[in-house]
N, CA, C, O and the ligand as a Tripos MOL2 file, in Angstrom:
@<TRIPOS>MOLECULE
protein
  305   303    77     0     0
PROTEIN
NO_CHARGES

@<TRIPOS>ATOM
      1 N           0.8460   -1.2050    0.0000 N.3       1 MET1
      2 CA          0.0000    0.0000    0.0000 C.3       1 MET1
      3 C           0.8780    1.2510    0.0000 C.2       1 MET1
      4 O           1.8400    1.3480    0.7620 O.2       1 MET1
      5 N           0.5280    2.2160   -0.8750 N.am      2 ARG2
      6 CA          1.3680    3.3910   -1.0520 C.3       2 ARG2
      7 C           0.8630    4.5710   -0.2130 C.2       2 ARG2
      8 O          -0.3390    4.8160   -0.1190 O.2       2 ARG2
      9 N           1.7890    5.2770    0.3780 N.am      3 CYS3
     10 CA          1.4350    6.4300    1.2080 C.3       3 CYS3
     11 C           1.0240    7.6090    0.3340 C.2       3 CYS3
     12 O           1.7070    7.9310   -0.6380 O.2       3 CYS3
     13 N          -0.0930    8.2550    0.6770 N.am      4 LEU4
     14 CA         -0.5910    9.3870   -0.1070 C.3       4 LEU4
     15 C           0.2560   10.6410    0.0990 C.2       4 LEU4
     16 O           0.2440   11.5510   -0.7290 O.2       4 LEU4
     17 N           0.9760   10.6780    1.1890 N.am      5 VAL5
     18 CA          1.7240   11.8880    1.5330 C.3       5 VAL5
     19 C           3.1370   11.8620    0.9570 C.2       5 VAL5
     20 O           3.5310   12.7730    0.2290 O.2       5 VAL5
     21 N           3.8950   10.8250    1.2810 N.am      6 CYS6
     22 CA          5.2980   10.7980    0.8420 C.3       6 CYS6
     23 C           5.5270    9.8490   -0.3250 C.2       6 CYS6
     24 O           6.6450    9.7510   -0.8310 O.2       6 CYS6
     25 N           4.4650    9.1360   -0.7640 N.am      7 LYS7
     26 CA          4.5160    8.2310   -1.9120 C.3       7 LYS7
     27 C           5.3830    6.9910   -1.6970 C.2       7 LYS7
     28 O           5.5870    6.2090   -2.6250 O.2       7 LYS7
     29 N           5.8810    6.8130   -0.5100 N.am      8 ALA8
     30 CA          6.6730    5.6190   -0.2350 C.3       8 ALA8
     31 C           5.7380    4.4130   -0.1340 C.2       8 ALA8
     32 O           4.5950    4.5350    0.3080 O.2       8 ALA8
     33 N           6.2350    3.2620   -0.5460 N.am      9 ASP9
     34 CA          5.4220    2.0490   -0.4780 C.3       9 ASP9
     35 C           5.6750    1.3900    0.8810 C.2       9 ASP9
     36 O           6.2050    0.2820    0.9640 O.2       9 ASP9
     37 N           5.2880    2.0930    1.9290 N.am     10 SER10
     38 CA          5.6740    1.6130    3.2580 C.3      10 SER10
     39 C           4.5420    1.7160    4.2710 C.2      10 SER10
     40 O           4.7820    1.9250    5.4600 O.2      10 SER10
     41 N           3.2870    1.5650    3.7890 N.am     11 MET11
     42 CA          2.1620    1.5530    4.7150 C.3      11 MET11
     43 C           2.0490    0.1640    5.3370 C.2      11 MET11
     44 O           1.9830   -0.8400    4.6270 O.2      11 MET11
     45 N           2.0290    0.1150    6.6500 N.am     12 ILE12
     46 CA          1.9010   -1.1810    7.3100 C.3      12 ILE12
     47 C           0.6970   -1.1760    8.2360 C.2      12 ILE12
     48 O           0.2950   -0.1310    8.7480 O.2      12 ILE12
     49 N           0.1230   -2.3610    8.4460 N.am     13 GLU13
     50 CA         -1.0130   -2.4860    9.3470 C.3      13 GLU13
     51 C          -0.5790   -2.1640   10.7650 C.2      13 GLU13
     52 O           0.4660   -2.6210   11.2280 O.2      13 GLU13
     53 N          -1.3830   -1.3820   11.4400 N.am     14 SER14
     54 CA         -1.0010   -0.9560   12.7750 C.3      14 SER14
     55 C          -2.2550   -0.6790   13.6020 C.2      14 SER14
     56 O          -3.3770   -0.8510   13.1250 O.2      14 SER14
     57 N          -2.0540   -0.2550   14.8230 N.am     15 LYS15
     58 CA         -3.1480    0.1820   15.6920 C.3      15 LYS15
     59 C          -2.8020    1.5780   16.1640 C.2      15 LYS15
     60 O          -1.6540    1.8690   16.5010 O.2      15 LYS15
     61 N          -3.8070    2.4390   16.1850 N.am     16 CYS16
     62 CA         -3.5010    3.7750   16.6620 C.3      16 CYS16
     63 C          -4.6540    4.3250   17.4840 C.2      16 CYS16
     64 O          -5.7060    3.6970   17.6050 O.2      16 CYS16
     65 N          -4.4440    5.4770   18.0330 N.am     17 THR17
     66 CA         -5.4570    6.1310   18.8480 C.3      17 THR17
     67 C          -6.0870    7.2460   18.0470 C.2      17 THR17
     68 O          -5.3960    8.1350   17.5490 O.2      17 THR17
     69 N          -7.4250    7.1960   17.9220 N.am     18 TYR18
     70 CA         -8.1540    8.2000   17.1610 C.3      18 TYR18
     71 C          -8.6400    9.2820   18.1100 C.2      18 TYR18
     72 O          -9.2060    8.9910   19.1630 O.2      18 TYR18
     73 N          -8.4160   10.5200   17.7310 N.am     19 PHE19
     74 CA         -8.8330   11.6340   18.5650 C.3      19 PHE19
     75 C          -9.7560   12.5490   17.7720 C.2      19 PHE19
     76 O          -9.4470   12.9170   16.6380 O.2      19 PHE19
     77 N         -10.8910   12.9170   18.3680 N.am     20 ALA20
     78 CA        -11.8150   13.8180   17.6860 C.3      20 ALA20
     79 C         -12.3150   14.8730   18.6610 C.2      20 ALA20
     80 O         -12.5710   14.5920   19.8320 O.2      20 ALA20
     81 N         -12.4490   16.0910   18.1540 N.am     21 GLN21
     82 CA        -13.0270   17.1600   18.9580 C.3      21 GLN21
     83 C         -14.4080   17.4610   18.4100 C.2      21 GLN21
     84 O         -14.5480   17.9460   17.2870 O.2      21 GLN21
     85 N         -15.4320   17.1710   19.2080 N.am     22 LEU22
     86 CA        -16.8080   17.4390   18.7920 C.3      22 LEU22
     87 C         -17.2610   18.7660   19.3790 C.2      22 LEU22
     88 O         -16.4840   19.4610   20.0340 O.2      22 LEU22
     89 N         -18.5370   19.1180   19.1390 N.am     23 ASP23
     90 CA        -19.0530   20.4090   19.5910 C.3      23 ASP23
     91 C         -18.8540   20.6440   21.0760 C.2      23 ASP23
     92 O         -18.4340   21.7180   21.5070 O.2      23 ASP23
     93 N         -19.1710   19.5950   21.8580 N.am     24 ASN24
     94 CA        -19.1550   19.8170   23.3120 C.3      24 ASN24
     95 C         -18.3020   18.8190   24.0780 C.2      24 ASN24
     96 O         -18.3430   18.7880   25.3080 O.2      24 ASN24
     97 N         -17.5320   18.0040   23.3700 N.am     25 CYS25
     98 CA        -16.6950   17.0360   24.0750 C.3      25 CYS25
     99 C         -15.5200   16.5690   23.2160 C.2      25 CYS25
    100 O         -15.4340   16.8660   22.0240 O.2      25 CYS25
    101 N         -14.6330   15.8380   23.8540 N.am     26 TYR26
    102 CA        -13.5040   15.2230   23.1600 C.3      26 TYR26
    103 C         -13.6910   13.7200   23.1990 C.2      26 TYR26
    104 O         -14.1300   13.1630   24.2050 O.2      26 TYR26
    105 N         -13.3580   13.0730   22.1040 N.am     27 VAL27
    106 CA        -13.4910   11.6280   22.0500 C.3      27 VAL27
    107 C         -12.1330   11.0150   21.7050 C.2      27 VAL27
    108 O         -11.4670   11.4240   20.7540 O.2      27 VAL27
    109 N         -11.7510   10.0360   22.4960 N.am     28 ILE28
    110 CA        -10.5110    9.3200   22.2430 C.3      28 ILE28
    111 C         -10.8600    7.8380   22.0990 C.2      28 ILE28
    112 O         -11.4440    7.2460   23.0070 O.2      28 ILE28
    113 N         -10.5070    7.2430   20.9680 N.am     29 ILE29
    114 CA        -10.7660    5.8220   20.7400 C.3      29 ILE29
    115 C          -9.4140    5.1180   20.6030 C.2      29 ILE29
    116 O          -8.6180    5.4380   19.7200 O.2      29 ILE29
    117 N          -9.1760    4.1630   21.4850 N.am     30 GLU30
    118 CA         -7.8920    3.4730   21.4730 C.3      30 GLU30
    119 C          -7.9550    2.1820   20.6670 C.2      30 GLU30
    120 O          -9.0280    1.6080   20.4790 O.2      30 GLU30
    121 N          -6.8150    1.7390   20.2000 N.am     31 ASN31
    122 CA         -6.6730    0.4710   19.4710 C.3      31 ASN31
    123 C          -7.4660    0.4280   18.1680 C.2      31 ASN31
    124 O          -8.0440   -0.6040   17.8270 O.2      31 ASN31
    125 N          -7.4960    1.5330   17.4460 N.am     32 VAL32
    126 CA         -8.1820    1.5650   16.1620 C.3      32 VAL32
    127 C          -7.2560    0.9680   15.0950 C.2      32 VAL32
    128 O          -6.1160    1.4070   14.9470 O.2      32 VAL32
    129 N          -7.7500   -0.0370   14.3500 N.am     33 PRO33
    130 CA         -6.9090   -0.5940   13.2890 C.3      33 PRO33
    131 C          -6.6880    0.4240   12.1750 C.2      33 PRO33
    132 O          -7.6290    1.1000   11.7610 O.2      33 PRO33
    133 N          -5.4720    0.5370   11.6950 N.am     34 CYS34
    134 CA         -5.1670    1.5270   10.6650 C.3      34 CYS34
    135 C          -3.9570    1.0810    9.8730 C.2      34 CYS34
    136 O          -3.3310    0.0700   10.1940 O.2      34 CYS34
    137 N          -3.6290    1.8360    8.8360 N.am     35 TYR35
    138 CA         -2.3710    1.6610    8.1220 C.3      35 TYR35
    139 C          -1.5180    2.8730    8.4260 C.2      35 TYR35
    140 O          -1.9690    4.0150    8.3400 O.2      35 TYR35
    141 N          -0.2800    2.5990    8.7810 N.am     36 LYS36
    142 CA          0.6020    3.6900    9.1540 C.3      36 LYS36
    143 C           1.8380    3.6690    8.2690 C.2      36 LYS36
    144 O           2.3960    2.6070    7.9900 O.2      36 LYS36
    145 N           2.2610    4.8480    7.8290 N.am     37 CYS37
    146 CA          3.4410    4.9440    6.9730 C.3      37 CYS37
    147 C           4.6940    4.8720    7.8220 C.2      37 CYS37
    148 O           4.8700    5.6270    8.7780 O.2      37 CYS37
    149 N           5.5630    3.9370    7.4450 N.am     38 ASN38
    150 CA          6.8300    3.7720    8.1570 C.3      38 ASN38
    151 C           7.7340    4.9810    7.9940 C.2      38 ASN38
    152 O           8.5640    5.2770    8.8530 O.2      38 ASN38
    153 N           7.5610    5.6650    6.8890 N.am     39 GLN39
    154 CA          8.4920    6.7380    6.5480 C.3      39 GLN39
    155 C           8.0840    8.0820    7.1660 C.2      39 GLN39
    156 O           8.9120    8.7580    7.7760 O.2      39 GLN39
    157 N           6.7980    8.4740    7.0080 N.am     40 CYS40
    158 CA          6.4060    9.8170    7.4570 C.3      40 CYS40
    159 C           5.3890    9.7900    8.6000 C.2      40 CYS40
    160 O           5.0730   10.8320    9.1740 O.2      40 CYS40
    161 N           4.8730    8.5940    8.9310 N.am     41 GLY41
    162 CA          3.9630    8.5190   10.0620 C.3      41 GLY41
    163 C           2.5140    8.7940    9.7290 C.2      41 GLY41
    164 O           1.6710    8.8020   10.6260 O.2      41 GLY41
    165 N           2.1950    9.0220    8.4490 N.am     42 GLU42
    166 CA          0.8170    9.2550    8.0260 C.3      42 GLU42
    167 C          -0.0490    8.0410    8.3790 C.2      42 GLU42
    168 O           0.3680    6.8960    8.2090 O.2      42 GLU42
    169 N          -1.2640    8.3160    8.8730 N.am     43 VAL43
    170 CA         -2.1730    7.2400    9.2660 C.3      43 VAL43
    171 C          -3.4010    7.2580    8.3580 C.2      43 VAL43
    172 O          -3.9830    8.3120    8.1050 O.2      43 VAL43
    173 N          -3.7840    6.0810    7.8740 N.am     44 VAL44
    174 CA         -4.9480    5.9630    6.9990 C.3      44 VAL44
    175 C          -5.8820    4.9090    7.5720 C.2      44 VAL44
    176 O          -5.4420    3.8450    8.0080 O.2      44 VAL44
    177 N          -7.1920    5.2170    7.5670 N.am     45 TYR45
    178 CA         -8.1900    4.2610    8.0320 C.3      45 TYR45
    179 C          -8.9520    3.7120    6.8330 C.2      45 TYR45
    180 O          -9.1740    4.4250    5.8530 O.2      45 TYR45
    181 N          -9.3510    2.4550    6.9100 N.am     46 THR46
    182 CA        -10.1850    1.8990    5.8460 C.3      46 THR46
    183 C         -11.6130    2.4380    6.0000 C.2      46 THR46
    184 O         -11.9910    2.9380    7.0600 O.2      46 THR46
    185 N         -12.4040    2.3250    4.9090 N.am     47 ALA47
    186 CA        -13.7670    2.8650    4.9090 C.3      47 ALA47
    187 C         -14.6120    2.2430    6.0180 C.2      47 ALA47
    188 O         -15.4000    2.9330    6.6640 O.2      47 ALA47
    189 N         -14.4470    0.9350    6.2370 N.am     48 SER48
    190 CA        -15.2750    0.2840    7.2530 C.3      48 SER48
    191 C         -14.9040    0.7610    8.6550 C.2      48 SER48
    192 O         -15.7620    0.8580    9.5330 O.2      48 SER48
    193 N         -13.6300    1.0550    8.8580 N.am     49 VAL49
    194 CA        -13.2020    1.5750   10.1650 C.3      49 VAL49
    195 C         -13.7550    2.9770   10.3780 C.2      49 VAL49
    196 O         -14.2130    3.3070   11.4710 O.2      49 VAL49
    197 N         -13.7140    3.8040    9.3330 N.am     50 ILE50
    198 CA        -14.2400    5.1730    9.4370 C.3      50 ILE50
    199 C         -15.7360    5.1350    9.7610 C.2      50 ILE50
    200 O         -16.2270    5.9200   10.5720 O.2      50 ILE50
    201 N         -16.4510    4.2090    9.1160 N.am     51 GLU51
    202 CA        -17.8780    4.0570    9.3760 C.3      51 GLU51
    203 C         -18.1350    3.7490   10.8540 C.2      51 GLU51
    204 O         -19.0240    4.3200   11.4850 O.2      51 GLU51
    205 N         -17.3360    2.8410   11.3720 N.am     52 LYS52
    206 CA        -17.5080    2.4350   12.7630 C.3      52 LYS52
    207 C         -17.1470    3.5800   13.7160 C.2      52 LYS52
    208 O         -17.8070    3.7830   14.7350 O.2      52 LYS52
    209 N         -16.0980    4.3180   13.3740 N.am     53 ILE53
    210 CA        -15.7090    5.4690   14.1910 C.3      53 ILE53
    211 C         -16.8560    6.4790   14.2380 C.2      53 ILE53
    212 O         -17.1700    7.0240   15.2960 O.2      53 ILE53
    213 N         -17.4760    6.7230   13.0810 N.am     54 GLU54
    214 CA        -18.5880    7.6860   13.0350 C.3      54 GLU54
    215 C         -19.7400    7.2420   13.9290 C.2      54 GLU54
    216 O         -20.3830    8.0580   14.5890 O.2      54 GLU54
    217 N         -19.9930    5.9190   13.9380 N.am     55 GLY55
    218 CA        -21.0210    5.3810   14.8280 C.3      55 GLY55
    219 C         -20.6760    5.6080   16.2860 C.2      55 GLY55
    220 O         -21.5320    5.9600   17.0980 O.2      55 GLY55
    221 N         -19.4120    5.4010   16.6030 N.am     56 ILE56
    222 CA        -18.9600    5.6060   17.9820 C.3      56 ILE56
    223 C         -19.0850    7.0820   18.3590 C.2      56 ILE56
    224 O         -19.4830    7.4090   19.4780 O.2      56 ILE56
    225 N         -18.7450    7.9730   17.4220 N.am     57 LEU57
    226 CA        -18.8370    9.4100   17.7040 C.3      57 LEU57
    227 C         -20.2820    9.8320   17.9450 C.2      57 LEU57
    228 O         -20.5640   10.6540   18.8170 O.2      57 LEU57
    229 N         -21.2060    9.2510   17.1510 N.am     58 ASP58
    230 CA        -22.6290    9.5290   17.3490 C.3      58 ASP58
    231 C         -23.0580    9.1680   18.7620 C.2      58 ASP58
    232 O         -23.7380    9.9380   19.4410 O.2      58 ASP58
    233 N         -22.6450    7.9810   19.1880 N.am     59 LYS59
    234 CA        -22.9860    7.5120   20.5290 C.3      59 LYS59
    235 C         -22.3760    8.4230   21.5830 C.2      59 LYS59
    236 O         -23.0260    8.7730   22.5680 O.2      59 LYS59
    237 N         -21.1350    8.8010   21.3690 N.am     60 ALA60
    238 CA        -20.4120    9.6120   22.3490 C.3      60 ALA60
    239 C         -21.0970   10.9550   22.5480 C.2      60 ALA60
    240 O         -21.1240   11.4980   23.6520 O.2      60 ALA60
    241 N         -21.6590   11.4890   21.4440 N.am     61 GLN61
    242 CA        -22.2960   12.8040   21.5300 C.3      61 GLN61
    243 C         -23.5430   12.7740   22.4030 C.2      61 GLN61
    244 O         -23.9570   13.7940   22.9530 O.2      61 GLN61
    245 N         -24.1370   11.5830   22.5220 N.am     62 ASN62
    246 CA        -25.3350   11.4560   23.3410 C.3      62 ASN62
    247 C         -25.0190   11.2590   24.8200 C.2      62 ASN62
    248 O         -25.9050   11.3060   25.6740 O.2      62 ASN62
    249 N         -23.7650   11.0430   25.0980 N.am     63 ILE63
    250 CA        -23.3630   10.8700   26.4970 C.3      63 ILE63
    251 C         -22.7660   12.1840   26.9730 C.2      63 ILE63
    252 O         -21.7570   12.6600   26.4530 O.2      63 ILE63
    253 N         -23.4080   12.7420   27.9560 N.am     64 ALA64
    254 CA        -23.0170   14.0760   28.3860 C.3      64 ALA64
    255 C         -21.7410   14.0360   29.2110 C.2      64 ALA64
    256 O         -21.7530   14.1850   30.4330 O.2      64 ALA64
    257 N         -20.6580   13.8340   28.5110 N.am     65 SER65
    258 CA        -19.3820   13.7940   29.1930 C.3      65 SER65
    259 C         -18.4000   14.6650   28.4160 C.2      65 SER65
    260 O         -18.4490   14.7140   27.1870 O.2      65 SER65
    261 N         -17.5320   15.3320   29.1090 N.am     66 LYS66
    262 CA        -16.6010   16.2490   28.4500 C.3      66 LYS66
    263 C         -15.5280   15.4830   27.6750 C.2      66 LYS66
    264 O         -15.1760   15.8400   26.5510 O.2      66 LYS66
    265 N         -15.0290   14.4410   28.2910 N.am     67 ILE67
    266 CA        -14.0170   13.6150   27.6410 C.3      67 ILE67
    267 C         -14.4840   12.1660   27.6290 C.2      67 ILE67
    268 O         -14.8490   11.6000   28.6600 O.2      67 ILE67
    269 N         -14.4630   11.5910   26.4530 N.am     68 PHE68
    270 CA        -14.9970   10.2540   26.2780 C.3      68 PHE68
    271 C         -13.8720    9.3740   25.7400 C.2      68 PHE68
    272 O         -13.3570    9.6190   24.6500 O.2      68 PHE68
    273 N         -13.4900    8.3440   26.5090 N.am     69 ILE69
    274 CA        -12.4010    7.4670   26.0830 C.3      69 ILE69
    275 C         -12.9330    6.0480   25.9690 C.2      69 ILE69
    276 O         -13.5370    5.5260   26.9060 O.2      69 ILE69
    277 N         -12.7070    5.4260   24.8150 N.am     70 MET70
    278 CA        -13.1250    4.0390   24.7070 C.3      70 MET70
    279 C         -12.1720    3.2260   23.8580 C.2      70 MET70
    280 O         -11.3300    3.7670   23.1420 O.2      70 MET70
    281 N         -12.3220    1.9110   23.9530 N.am     71 ASP71
    282 CA        -11.4550    0.9940   23.2360 C.3      71 ASP71
    283 C         -12.2060    0.5050   22.0060 C.2      71 ASP71
    284 O         -13.3290    0.0120   22.1200 O.2      71 ASP71
    285 N         -11.6000    0.6350   20.8390 N.am     72 TYR72
    286 CA        -12.2470    0.2310   19.5890 C.3      72 TYR72
    287 C         -12.6820   -1.2420   19.6450 C.2      72 TYR72
    288 O         -13.7620   -1.5970   19.1730 O.2      72 TYR72
    289 N         -11.8440   -2.0720   20.2180 N.am     73 THR73
    290 CA        -12.1110   -3.5040   20.2290 C.3      73 THR73
    291 C         -13.3290   -3.8680   21.0720 C.2      73 THR73
    292 O         -13.8750   -4.9630   20.9320 O.2      73 THR73
    293 N         -13.7610   -2.9550   21.9480 N.am     74 ASN74
    294 CA        -14.9500   -3.2080   22.7620 C.3      74 ASN74
    295 C         -16.1720   -2.4310   22.2650 C.2      74 ASN74
    296 O         -17.2160   -2.4440   22.9190 O.2      74 ASN74
    297 N         -16.0570   -1.7620   21.1280 N.am     75 ALA75
    298 CA        -17.0860   -0.8240   20.7020 C.3      75 ALA75
    299 C         -18.1120   -1.4400   19.7500 C.2      75 ALA75
    300 O         -19.0450   -0.7520   19.3340 O.2      75 ALA75
    301 N         -17.9650   -2.6900   19.4040 N.am     76 ALA76
    302 CA        -18.8480   -3.3220   18.4090 C.3      76 ALA76
    303 C         -20.2810   -3.4160   18.9270 C.2      76 ALA76
    304 O         -21.1590   -3.9190   18.2270 O.2      76 ALA76
    305 ZN          4.4150    8.4520    4.1150 Zn       77 ZN77
@<TRIPOS>BOND
     1     1     2 1
     2     2     3 1
     3     3     4 2
     4     3     5 am
     5     5     6 1
     6     6     7 1
     7     7     8 2
     8     7     9 am
     9     9    10 1
    10    10    11 1
    11    11    12 2
    12    11    13 am
    13    13    14 1
    14    14    15 1
    15    15    16 2
    16    15    17 am
    17    17    18 1
    18    18    19 1
    19    19    20 2
    20    19    21 am
    21    21    22 1
    22    22    23 1
    23    23    24 2
    24    23    25 am
    25    25    26 1
    26    26    27 1
    27    27    28 2
    28    27    29 am
    29    29    30 1
    30    30    31 1
    31    31    32 2
    32    31    33 am
    33    33    34 1
    34    34    35 1
    35    35    36 2
    36    35    37 am
    37    37    38 1
    38    38    39 1
    39    39    40 2
    40    39    41 am
    41    41    42 1
    42    42    43 1
    43    43    44 2
    44    43    45 am
    45    45    46 1
    46    46    47 1
    47    47    48 2
    48    47    49 am
    49    49    50 1
    50    50    51 1
    51    51    52 2
    52    51    53 am
    53    53    54 1
    54    54    55 1
    55    55    56 2
    56    55    57 am
    57    57    58 1
    58    58    59 1
    59    59    60 2
    60    59    61 am
    61    61    62 1
    62    62    63 1
    63    63    64 2
    64    63    65 am
    65    65    66 1
    66    66    67 1
    67    67    68 2
    68    67    69 am
    69    69    70 1
    70    70    71 1
    71    71    72 2
    72    71    73 am
    73    73    74 1
    74    74    75 1
    75    75    76 2
    76    75    77 am
    77    77    78 1
    78    78    79 1
    79    79    80 2
    80    79    81 am
    81    81    82 1
    82    82    83 1
    83    83    84 2
    84    83    85 am
    85    85    86 1
    86    86    87 1
    87    87    88 2
    88    87    89 am
    89    89    90 1
    90    90    91 1
    91    91    92 2
    92    91    93 am
    93    93    94 1
    94    94    95 1
    95    95    96 2
    96    95    97 am
    97    97    98 1
    98    98    99 1
    99    99   100 2
   100    99   101 am
   101   101   102 1
   102   102   103 1
   103   103   104 2
   104   103   105 am
   105   105   106 1
   106   106   107 1
   107   107   108 2
   108   107   109 am
   109   109   110 1
   110   110   111 1
   111   111   112 2
   112   111   113 am
   113   113   114 1
   114   114   115 1
   115   115   116 2
   116   115   117 am
   117   117   118 1
   118   118   119 1
   119   119   120 2
   120   119   121 am
   121   121   122 1
   122   122   123 1
   123   123   124 2
   124   123   125 am
   125   125   126 1
   126   126   127 1
   127   127   128 2
   128   127   129 am
   129   129   130 1
   130   130   131 1
   131   131   132 2
   132   131   133 am
   133   133   134 1
   134   134   135 1
   135   135   136 2
   136   135   137 am
   137   137   138 1
   138   138   139 1
   139   139   140 2
   140   139   141 am
   141   141   142 1
   142   142   143 1
   143   143   144 2
   144   143   145 am
   145   145   146 1
   146   146   147 1
   147   147   148 2
   148   147   149 am
   149   149   150 1
   150   150   151 1
   151   151   152 2
   152   151   153 am
   153   153   154 1
   154   154   155 1
   155   155   156 2
   156   155   157 am
   157   157   158 1
   158   158   159 1
   159   159   160 2
   160   159   161 am
   161   161   162 1
   162   162   163 1
   163   163   164 2
   164   163   165 am
   165   165   166 1
   166   166   167 1
   167   167   168 2
   168   167   169 am
   169   169   170 1
   170   170   171 1
   171   171   172 2
   172   171   173 am
   173   173   174 1
   174   174   175 1
   175   175   176 2
   176   175   177 am
   177   177   178 1
   178   178   179 1
   179   179   180 2
   180   179   181 am
   181   181   182 1
   182   182   183 1
   183   183   184 2
   184   183   185 am
   185   185   186 1
   186   186   187 1
   187   187   188 2
   188   187   189 am
   189   189   190 1
   190   190   191 1
   191   191   192 2
   192   191   193 am
   193   193   194 1
   194   194   195 1
   195   195   196 2
   196   195   197 am
   197   197   198 1
   198   198   199 1
   199   199   200 2
   200   199   201 am
   201   201   202 1
   202   202   203 1
   203   203   204 2
   204   203   205 am
   205   205   206 1
   206   206   207 1
   207   207   208 2
   208   207   209 am
   209   209   210 1
   210   210   211 1
   211   211   212 2
   212   211   213 am
   213   213   214 1
   214   214   215 1
   215   215   216 2
   216   215   217 am
   217   217   218 1
   218   218   219 1
   219   219   220 2
   220   219   221 am
   221   221   222 1
   222   222   223 1
   223   223   224 2
   224   223   225 am
   225   225   226 1
   226   226   227 1
   227   227   228 2
   228   227   229 am
   229   229   230 1
   230   230   231 1
   231   231   232 2
   232   231   233 am
   233   233   234 1
   234   234   235 1
   235   235   236 2
   236   235   237 am
   237   237   238 1
   238   238   239 1
   239   239   240 2
   240   239   241 am
   241   241   242 1
   242   242   243 1
   243   243   244 2
   244   243   245 am
   245   245   246 1
   246   246   247 1
   247   247   248 2
   248   247   249 am
   249   249   250 1
   250   250   251 1
   251   251   252 2
   252   251   253 am
   253   253   254 1
   254   254   255 1
   255   255   256 2
   256   255   257 am
   257   257   258 1
   258   258   259 1
   259   259   260 2
   260   259   261 am
   261   261   262 1
   262   262   263 1
   263   263   264 2
   264   263   265 am
   265   265   266 1
   266   266   267 1
   267   267   268 2
   268   267   269 am
   269   269   270 1
   270   270   271 1
   271   271   272 2
   272   271   273 am
   273   273   274 1
   274   274   275 1
   275   275   276 2
   276   275   277 am
   277   277   278 1
   278   278   279 1
   279   279   280 2
   280   279   281 am
   281   281   282 1
   282   282   283 1
   283   283   284 2
   284   283   285 am
   285   285   286 1
   286   286   287 1
   287   287   288 2
   288   287   289 am
   289   289   290 1
   290   290   291 1
   291   291   292 2
   292   291   293 am
   293   293   294 1
   294   294   295 1
   295   295   296 2
   296   295   297 am
   297   297   298 1
   298   298   299 1
   299   299   300 2
   300   299   301 am
   301   301   302 1
   302   302   303 1
   303   303   304 2
@<TRIPOS>SUBSTRUCTURE
     1 MET1         2 RESIDUE 1 A MET
     2 ARG2         6 RESIDUE 1 A ARG
     3 CYS3        10 RESIDUE 1 A CYS
     4 LEU4        14 RESIDUE 1 A LEU
     5 VAL5        18 RESIDUE 1 A VAL
     6 CYS6        22 RESIDUE 1 A CYS
     7 LYS7        26 RESIDUE 1 A LYS
     8 ALA8        30 RESIDUE 1 A ALA
     9 ASP9        34 RESIDUE 1 A ASP
    10 SER10       38 RESIDUE 1 A SER
    11 MET11       42 RESIDUE 1 A MET
    12 ILE12       46 RESIDUE 1 A ILE
    13 GLU13       50 RESIDUE 1 A GLU
    14 SER14       54 RESIDUE 1 A SER
    15 LYS15       58 RESIDUE 1 A LYS
    16 CYS16       62 RESIDUE 1 A CYS
    17 THR17       66 RESIDUE 1 A THR
    18 TYR18       70 RESIDUE 1 A TYR
    19 PHE19       74 RESIDUE 1 A PHE
    20 ALA20       78 RESIDUE 1 A ALA
    21 GLN21       82 RESIDUE 1 A GLN
    22 LEU22       86 RESIDUE 1 A LEU
    23 ASP23       90 RESIDUE 1 A ASP
    24 ASN24       94 RESIDUE 1 A ASN
    25 CYS25       98 RESIDUE 1 A CYS
    26 TYR26      102 RESIDUE 1 A TYR
    27 VAL27      106 RESIDUE 1 A VAL
    28 ILE28      110 RESIDUE 1 A ILE
    29 ILE29      114 RESIDUE 1 A ILE
    30 GLU30      118 RESIDUE 1 A GLU
    31 ASN31      122 RESIDUE 1 A ASN
    32 VAL32      126 RESIDUE 1 A VAL
    33 PRO33      130 RESIDUE 1 A PRO
    34 CYS34      134 RESIDUE 1 A CYS
    35 TYR35      138 RESIDUE 1 A TYR
    36 LYS36      142 RESIDUE 1 A LYS
    37 CYS37      146 RESIDUE 1 A CYS
    38 ASN38      150 RESIDUE 1 A ASN
    39 GLN39      154 RESIDUE 1 A GLN
    40 CYS40      158 RESIDUE 1 A CYS
    41 GLY41      162 RESIDUE 1 A GLY
    42 GLU42      166 RESIDUE 1 A GLU
    43 VAL43      170 RESIDUE 1 A VAL
    44 VAL44      174 RESIDUE 1 A VAL
    45 TYR45      178 RESIDUE 1 A TYR
    46 THR46      182 RESIDUE 1 A THR
    47 ALA47      186 RESIDUE 1 A ALA
    48 SER48      190 RESIDUE 1 A SER
    49 VAL49      194 RESIDUE 1 A VAL
    50 ILE50      198 RESIDUE 1 A ILE
    51 GLU51      202 RESIDUE 1 A GLU
    52 LYS52      206 RESIDUE 1 A LYS
    53 ILE53      210 RESIDUE 1 A ILE
    54 GLU54      214 RESIDUE 1 A GLU
    55 GLY55      218 RESIDUE 1 A GLY
    56 ILE56      222 RESIDUE 1 A ILE
    57 LEU57      226 RESIDUE 1 A LEU
    58 ASP58      230 RESIDUE 1 A ASP
    59 LYS59      234 RESIDUE 1 A LYS
    60 ALA60      238 RESIDUE 1 A ALA
    61 GLN61      242 RESIDUE 1 A GLN
    62 ASN62      246 RESIDUE 1 A ASN
    63 ILE63      250 RESIDUE 1 A ILE
    64 ALA64      254 RESIDUE 1 A ALA
    65 SER65      258 RESIDUE 1 A SER
    66 LYS66      262 RESIDUE 1 A LYS
    67 ILE67      266 RESIDUE 1 A ILE
    68 PHE68      270 RESIDUE 1 A PHE
    69 ILE69      274 RESIDUE 1 A ILE
    70 MET70      278 RESIDUE 1 A MET
    71 ASP71      282 RESIDUE 1 A ASP
    72 TYR72      286 RESIDUE 1 A TYR
    73 THR73      290 RESIDUE 1 A THR
    74 ASN74      294 RESIDUE 1 A ASN
    75 ALA75      298 RESIDUE 1 A ALA
    76 ALA76      302 RESIDUE 1 A ALA
    77 ZN77       305 GROUP 0 **** ****
């Protein structure tokens, strides 16, 4: 898989922490599967992962908490 940023063919499967700032809270999702560039550190998520993240963000917005931290592997 080729990196969109540095064009190196060095994207590897990895796990990372997704951070989002919503209107009234912060959401941190740990252990999100992603592809990470060995060369420049760029992180790319697959479409299905992005879909799931959006679902998690929707849920998080309904929970009146300032900071919301969850584990991707437990979010199904
Ligand atoms: Zn790169």
